[in-house]
N, C-alpha and C positions, 0 to 999 in steps of 0.2 A: 706583241702580247706573248708572254711566256705562259705556257700551259704546264701543269705538273707532269712529271715524267710518268708515262704509262708503263706498267710492268710488261715485260716482254712475253707475249702470248706463247711463243715457241718454247721459251724456257719452262714455263709452267706446264705446257703440253708434254715436253720431254721428261719432266719430273714425274708427271702422272703416268706416262708410258713406262718409266723405270719402275715405279711402284707396281704396276700391273705385271711387268716382266718378272719382278722378284716374287710376286704372289704365285705366278705360274711356276717359277723355279721351285718353290716350296710345295705347292699343292699337287703338281703332277707326279713327281716321284713318290710322294707320300701316299697318293691314291694307289699307285701300282704296288707299293709295299703293303698297304692295307689289304688289297686284293689277295696278294700272295699269303699274307699272314692269316687272313680269314679262311682261305682255302686249306692251308695246312692245319690250322687249329680245329676247324669244324669237320675235317676229315676224321679226326680222332675223338672229338667231344660233341655230344648231342646237346643242343641248347636247353632241351627240356630237363636234362639231368642237372645242368647248372641252375635252372630255375628252382628245382626241388632242393638243391643243396644250399642255395643262396638265401638272402634275407627275404622276409615276407613281402617286401616291396614289389617283388617281381612275380607274385602269385598269379596274376592274370596274363602274364606274358606267354604268347604263343611261340611256336617254333620259328616262324618267319620274323617275328619281332626280336627274338634272340639272335638270329643271324644279323639283322640290321643293327642291333645294339652293339654286337661284337665288332661288326665292320666299322662303325663310327668310332668305337673305342680304339681300334687298331689304327684308323686314319688319324685320330687325334694324337696318338703317341708318335706315329711316323711324322706327322706335321711338326710336332715339337722338336723331334730330332733333326729334321730337315732345316727348320728355322735356326736351330743352334749351329748347324754346320754352315749355313749361309752367313750367319753373324760372325762366326770365327774366321771364315774365309775372307770376309770383307774387312775385318779389323786387323788381320794379319798382314795384309798386303803392304801397307806402309812400312811396317817393321821388317818384312822380308826384303823390300826394295832397299831400305837403308843398309841391311846386312850385305846384300849383294854389291851395293855401291862401295861400301867400305872394304869388302874383300877384293874388288877390282882395283882399288887405289893402292893396294899393297905392292 
């Protein structure tokens, strides 16, 4: 009796691990960059001054909320930059490999 082929569990597990690895590659450096950006930015700027100068949407925002909002903003921006870097590094590899192969054949 022939049973349908079962998907390889180790292949799906390794694909899931690769996704988790890539997520860590993006989120960890962006977290560190957000910490540094928040430290430098809020050393010079008080969140209450931003609240008073900004739109009325943030009227009820306290100082700690301003710090948190700024940190998550910086983390989002750093995560976008890190994701773009990872994307460019992964898509450049085959092109770079082809260029190296053709250079070695000369």
